[in-house]
Backbone as CSV, one residue per row, in Angstrom:
resi,resn,N_x,N_y,N_z,CA_x,CA_y,CA_z,C_x,C_y,C_z
1,MET,18.195,113.346,121.387,18.362,114.107,122.603,19.806,114.656,122.831
2,SER,19.901,115.610,123.496,21.196,116.210,123.716,21.090,116.906,125.044
3,GLY,22.342,117.255,125.554,22.389,117.913,126.806,22.264,117.148,127.929
4,TRP,21.800,117.731,129.080,21.761,117.016,130.430,20.819,115.863,130.383
5,ARG,19.883,115.779,129.439,18.852,114.716,129.534,19.357,113.509,128.744
6,ASP,20.381,113.583,128.010,21.036,112.495,127.230,21.650,111.549,128.229
7,PRO,21.356,110.245,128.311,22.011,109.381,129.291,23.461,109.326,129.004
8,TRP,23.903,109.605,127.822,25.368,109.469,127.589,26.143,110.464,128.417
9,TRP,25.593,111.589,128.885,26.292,112.644,129.591,25.983,112.566,131.067
10,ILE,25.238,111.533,131.568,24.920,111.427,132.974,26.112,110.727,133.639
11,PRO,26.730,111.323,134.609,27.885,110.641,135.316,27.479,109.423,135.775
12,GLY,28.393,108.404,135.591,28.176,107.069,136.000,27.748,106.163,134.913
13,TRP,27.432,106.624,133.756,26.951,105.795,132.667,28.037,105.793,131.673
14,THR,28.203,104.671,130.986,29.092,104.394,129.914,30.554,104.959,130.171
15,SER,31.182,105.529,129.103,32.505,106.010,129.339,32.618,107.403,130.049
16,GLN,31.504,107.887,130.447,31.768,109.146,131.232,32.007,108.848,132.683
17,HIS,31.861,107.708,133.108,32.223,107.376,134.521,33.708,107.520,134.659
18,PRO,34.046,108.298,135.933,35.404,108.549,136.030,36.371,107.421,136.298
19,THR,35.843,106.272,136.643,36.733,105.133,136.859,36.863,104.232,135.689
20,TRP,36.146,104.504,134.572,36.116,103.692,133.370,37.351,103.789,132.676
21,THR,37.987,102.719,132.318,39.250,102.741,131.508,39.174,101.718,130.403
22,TRP,39.853,101.894,129.368,39.986,100.940,128.215,41.471,100.548,128.017
23,ASP,41.753,99.270,128.146,43.033,98.842,127.944,43.068,98.033,126.538
24,PRO,43.900,98.666,125.606,43.875,98.070,124.293,44.384,96.619,124.265
25,PRO,43.869,95.680,123.461,44.391,94.390,123.492,45.758,94.324,123.049
26,GLU,46.415,93.195,123.421,47.788,93.013,123.018,47.748,92.754,121.487
27,PRO,48.678,93.274,120.795,48.796,92.929,119.239,49.006,91.419,119.099
28,PRO,48.363,90.907,118.058,48.548,89.477,117.824,49.946,89.137,117.232
29,THR,50.486,87.928,117.628,51.805,87.616,117.024,51.679,87.300,115.656
30,PRO,52.453,87.914,114.727,52.286,87.697,113.314,52.581,86.354,112.821
31,PHE,53.406,85.584,113.592,53.748,84.266,113.171,53.674,83.369,114.392
32,PRO,53.500,82.013,114.155,53.513,81.118,115.216,54.807,81.150,116.058
33,ALA,54.811,80.966,117.352,55.904,81.106,118.213,57.100,80.232,117.848
34,HIS,56.832,79.075,117.253,57.814,78.039,117.014,58.619,78.423,115.746
35,ILE,58.244,79.361,114.897,58.972,79.731,113.715,59.976,80.629,114.140
36,GLU,61.273,80.255,113.798,62.381,81.183,114.269,62.455,82.515,113.690
37,GLN,62.637,83.556,114.416,62.820,84.912,113.996,64.182,85.288,113.865
38,VAL,64.736,85.897,112.852,66.136,86.230,112.697,66.159,87.734,112.662
39,HIS,67.063,88.302,113.490,67.307,89.661,113.746,68.289,90.154,112.607
40,ILE,67.879,91.214,111.874,68.742,91.658,110.738,69.046,93.194,110.925
41,GLN,70.231,93.519,110.560,70.632,94.948,110.713,71.440,95.382,109.386
42,ALA,71.465,96.633,109.171,72.402,97.143,108.054,72.712,98.646,108.356
43,VAL,73.694,99.024,107.857,74.173,100.427,107.989,74.274,101.047,106.685
44,PHE,73.730,102.259,106.416,73.775,102.933,105.115,74.439,104.298,105.420
45,MET,75.484,104.584,104.644,76.175,105.808,104.925,75.987,106.813,103.701
46,TRP,75.612,108.051,104.023,75.419,109.026,102.943,75.570,110.341,103.670
47,GLY,75.461,111.461,102.899,75.614,112.816,103.328,74.441,113.232,104.264
48,SER,74.398,114.607,104.576,73.447,115.068,105.468,72.095,115.151,104.904
49,GLU,71.941,114.740,103.642,70.554,114.822,103.021,69.646,113.607,103.413
50,ALA,70.133,112.827,104.301,69.447,111.560,104.701,68.002,111.759,105.104
51,ASP,67.781,112.823,105.919,66.355,113.058,106.349,65.445,113.429,105.008
52,THR,66.064,114.250,104.184,65.253,114.572,102.906,64.957,113.382,102.172
53,TYR,65.906,112.341,102.052,65.645,111.140,101.191,64.376,110.412,101.788
54,ARG,64.207,110.417,103.011,63.277,109.451,103.602,63.417,108.000,103.203
55,ALA,64.738,107.616,103.379,65.013,106.357,102.881,64.372,105.205,103.593
56,SER,64.167,104.120,102.965,63.527,102.975,103.528,63.876,101.758,102.794
57,LEU,63.480,100.538,103.338,63.550,99.184,102.661,62.114,98.773,102.497
58,LEU,61.847,98.072,101.304,60.806,97.319,101.148,61.089,95.908,101.082
59,VAL,60.341,95.182,101.820,60.810,93.744,101.943,59.505,92.933,101.845
60,ARG,59.542,91.924,101.030,58.454,90.982,100.745,58.896,89.635,100.510
61,ALA,58.218,88.607,101.015,58.503,87.201,100.865,58.068,86.958,99.408
62,ASN,58.890,86.099,98.684,58.608,85.785,97.348,57.481,84.513,97.265
63,SER,57.117,83.943,98.317,56.083,82.956,98.320,55.432,82.994,99.671
64,ALA,54.364,82.250,99.772,53.671,82.186,100.997,54.474,81.352,102.008
65,LEU,54.412,81.674,103.294,55.041,80.942,104.308,53.982,79.934,104.843
66,VAL,54.262,78.641,104.636,53.322,77.580,105.065,53.979,76.791,106.128
67,ASP,53.237,76.831,107.374,53.786,76.248,108.531,53.120,74.789,108.552
68,THR,53.975,73.721,108.515,53.460,72.367,108.581,52.942,71.856,109.931
69,LYS,53.422,72.541,110.988,53.102,72.099,112.308,51.711,72.660,112.660
70,THR,51.299,73.752,112.321,49.968,74.293,112.693,49.039,74.391,111.488
71,GLY,49.552,74.283,110.248,48.692,74.419,109.042,48.525,75.872,108.658
72,ILE,49.124,76.829,109.379,48.855,78.284,109.111,49.660,78.596,107.766
73,VAL,49.006,79.376,106.931,49.466,79.846,105.700,49.646,81.464,105.874
74,VAL,50.906,81.977,105.846,50.970,83.516,105.846,51.333,84.041,104.455
75,LEU,50.406,84.813,103.978,50.638,85.325,102.567,51.586,86.447,102.532
76,PRO,52.349,86.635,101.506,53.320,87.685,101.430,52.652,89.129,101.504
77,GLN,53.181,89.945,102.302,52.836,91.313,102.404,54.151,92.284,102.338
78,THR,53.965,93.414,101.747,55.084,94.255,101.723,55.326,95.054,103.070
79,ALA,56.469,94.946,103.562,56.776,95.772,104.779,57.667,96.811,104.433
80,ARG,57.345,98.083,104.893,58.174,99.138,104.608,58.853,99.516,105.925
81,ILE,60.315,99.350,105.868,61.104,99.545,107.055,61.945,100.751,106.895
82,PRO,61.642,101.736,107.832,62.542,102.931,107.732,63.851,102.892,108.100
83,ILE,64.740,103.648,107.374,66.102,103.756,107.719,66.321,105.100,108.483
84,ARG,66.704,104.906,109.794,66.866,106.018,110.645,68.297,106.224,110.995
85,GLU,68.736,107.442,110.801,70.210,107.857,111.015,71.108,106.874,110.382
86,GLY,70.732,106.363,109.265,71.582,105.479,108.375,71.666,104.064,108.918
87,LYS,70.666,103.650,109.761,70.607,102.354,110.296,69.216,101.756,110.056
88,VAL,69.289,100.441,109.855,67.998,99.684,109.795,68.079,98.403,110.612
89,ASP,66.964,98.085,111.402,67.001,97.003,112.214,65.521,96.387,112.203
90,PHE,65.473,95.101,111.839,64.180,94.438,111.818,64.295,92.916,111.897
91,THR,63.167,92.279,112.072,63.201,90.796,112.140,62.359,90.168,111.150
92,LEU,62.774,89.091,110.552,62.057,88.316,109.636,62.014,86.890,110.039
93,PRO,60.903,86.015,109.743,60.977,84.618,109.959,62.076,83.988,109.205
94,ALA,62.652,82.965,109.686,63.648,82.273,108.964,63.139,81.687,107.736
95,SER,63.845,81.720,106.599,63.330,81.317,105.407,63.458,79.740,105.081
96,ASP,64.144,79.107,106.042,64.382,77.634,105.685,64.113,76.791,107.028
97,GLY,63.219,77.408,107.886,62.896,76.648,109.149,62.457,75.296,109.000
98,PRO,62.618,74.466,110.023,62.213,73.070,109.863,60.782,72.741,109.782
99,THR,59.771,73.677,110.142,58.449,73.397,110.043,57.773,74.096,108.738
100,LEU,58.677,74.731,107.911,58.163,75.267,106.733,57.991,74.328,105.623
101,ALA,56.898,74.379,104.846,56.635,73.432,103.848,57.740,73.389,102.724
102,GLN,58.283,74.601,102.495,59.471,74.724,101.599,60.188,76.008,101.918
103,PRO,61.495,76.064,101.559,62.208,77.251,101.796,61.571,78.503,100.982
104,LEU,61.852,79.604,101.501,61.396,80.781,100.709,62.488,81.842,100.767
105,THR,62.382,82.900,99.854,63.302,83.957,99.987,62.478,85.246,99.980
106,TYR,63.252,86.370,100.178,62.677,87.716,100.379,63.214,88.618,99.295
107,SER,62.462,89.481,98.638,62.953,90.448,97.834,63.112,91.686,98.658
108,VAL,64.204,92.439,98.337,64.472,93.612,99.088,64.671,94.804,98.145
109,TRP,64.052,95.927,98.323,64.107,97.095,97.537,64.741,98.223,98.353
110,GLU,65.716,98.843,98.080,66.310,99.907,98.862,65.730,101.136,98.283
111,VAL,64.791,101.788,98.891,64.097,102.921,98.411,64.926,104.110,98.744
112,MET,65.897,104.604,97.913,66.712,105.676,98.155,67.506,105.851,96.772
113,PRO,68.047,107.108,96.578,68.817,107.375,95.437,70.018,106.234,95.333
114,GLY,70.188,105.660,94.131,71.200,104.705,94.117,70.825,103.328,94.715
115,GLY,69.567,103.190,95.234,69.242,101.949,95.948,69.200,100.765,95.010
116,ARG,69.375,99.498,95.583,69.417,98.367,94.677,68.273,97.476,95.051
117,GLN,68.090,96.420,94.183,66.997,95.507,94.389,67.733,94.130,94.406
118,TYR,67.441,93.208,95.367,68.075,91.994,95.468,67.220,91.053,96.261
119,THR,67.523,89.781,96.319,66.827,88.719,96.949,67.785,88.237,98.187
120,ILE,67.194,87.971,99.191,67.885,87.448,100.469,67.264,86.104,100.916
121,SER,68.134,85.274,101.473,67.647,84.042,102.201,68.072,84.264,103.581
122,VAL,67.059,84.034,104.566,67.287,84.120,105.889,67.438,82.838,106.627
123,PRO,68.668,82.392,107.009,68.996,81.103,107.475,68.527,80.952,108.843
124,SER,68.064,79.729,109.267,67.665,79.424,110.613,68.866,78.893,111.357
125,GLY,68.775,78.639,112.595,69.898,78.111,113.387,70.907,78.927,113.673
126,ARG,70.785,80.345,113.667,71.796,81.188,114.047,71.731,81.663,115.425
127,GLY,70.767,81.225,116.135,70.654,81.616,117.646,70.209,83.093,117.619
128,GLY,70.791,83.838,118.605,70.449,85.235,118.738,71.352,86.106,118.017
129,ALA,72.290,85.581,117.183,73.278,86.391,116.481,72.561,87.275,115.431
130,VAL,72.958,88.550,115.398,72.425,89.542,114.397,73.054,89.270,113.124
131,GLN,72.183,89.232,112.042,72.774,88.978,110.722,72.777,90.347,109.972
132,ASN,73.881,90.438,109.132,74.023,91.557,108.306,73.278,91.428,106.971
133,LEU,72.388,92.418,106.732,71.479,92.337,105.555,72.192,91.929,104.321
134,ARG,73.273,92.512,103.931,74.033,92.328,102.766,74.693,90.946,102.627
135,ALA,74.934,90.350,103.849,75.527,88.962,103.844,74.550,87.927,103.524
136,LEU,73.274,88.265,103.488,72.201,87.281,103.312,71.751,87.157,101.724
137,LYS,72.395,87.939,100.978,72.034,87.971,99.456,72.074,86.530,98.806
138,ALA,71.118,86.328,98.092,70.923,84.913,97.468,70.960,85.075,95.937
139,ALA,71.104,83.944,95.282,71.149,83.995,93.755,69.792,83.909,93.130
140,GLU,68.743,83.661,93.865,67.462,83.586,93.329,67.029,84.926,92.659
141,PRO,66.264,84.795,91.586,65.918,86.108,90.936,65.017,87.008,91.783
142,TYR,65.230,88.331,91.593,64.447,89.355,92.321,63.018,89.276,91.871
143,GLN,62.014,89.417,92.686,60.603,89.554,92.360,60.195,90.947,92.590
144,SER,59.559,91.561,91.675,59.045,92.951,91.845,58.101,93.082,93.072
145,ILE,58.360,94.084,93.822,57.544,94.375,95.120,56.645,95.532,94.813
146,PRO,55.263,95.167,94.976,54.224,96.231,94.915,54.479,97.278,96.112
147,VAL,54.427,98.469,95.672,54.637,99.567,96.700,53.349,99.672,97.406
148,PRO,53.455,99.677,98.832,52.236,99.845,99.644,51.685,101.244,99.482
149,ARG,50.339,101.349,99.582,49.620,102.687,99.545,50.002,103.479,100.767
150,LEU,50.357,104.808,100.522,50.704,105.661,101.594,49.399,106.167,102.142
151,ASN,49.278,106.325,103.379,48.158,106.817,104.085,48.609,107.683,105.305
152,SER,47.748,108.190,106.093,48.134,109.072,107.224,48.958,108.274,108.166
153,SER,48.850,107.066,108.261,49.584,106.301,109.388,51.061,105.819,108.885
154,ASN,51.215,105.769,107.605,52.510,105.301,107.167,53.226,106.402,106.148
155,ARG,52.697,107.471,106.051,53.373,108.473,104.999,54.696,108.806,105.388
156,ASN,55.089,108.736,106.631,56.384,109.042,107.057,57.322,107.822,107.004
157,TRP,56.973,106.930,106.194,57.844,105.648,105.888,57.776,104.785,107.028
158,MET,56.774,104.781,107.816,56.620,103.748,108.866,55.761,102.685,108.428
159,TYR,55.846,101.544,108.916,55.033,100.356,108.524,54.362,99.801,109.751
160,GLY,53.496,98.882,109.499,52.788,98.140,110.436,51.414,98.619,110.711
């Protein structure tokens, strides 16, 4: 059926009612609240071609994050973090938190001309102090990061 006899189009039914609204649910917290989150920043300086480069960071934990307090296991997933106007700003779970089964490290890939690949360790107990990305470099070997598939929602180097 279609047209005026279709109940879908009768005012007062389903979503056609003028007072009907839909509130999207709150996004779930990716990690348990008691796992410390560390705020990380970095500045990249280059010429005016920055927008052409569409520079970004790929970040991936080198092992699963296992929380001994709740039993939750968070498997590594590649995050693509865009570099906007030469700056990057993001948050990662501390890699040596007291409730983690074992310390972990993160592999970082600077996706840009001349970009580097390295491993970082994100220390806990820094309070709200912002950490410089390059100051977190660790001696652990870099692990290759699988590039996430680009689709209509992340083709502009966005993630999430």
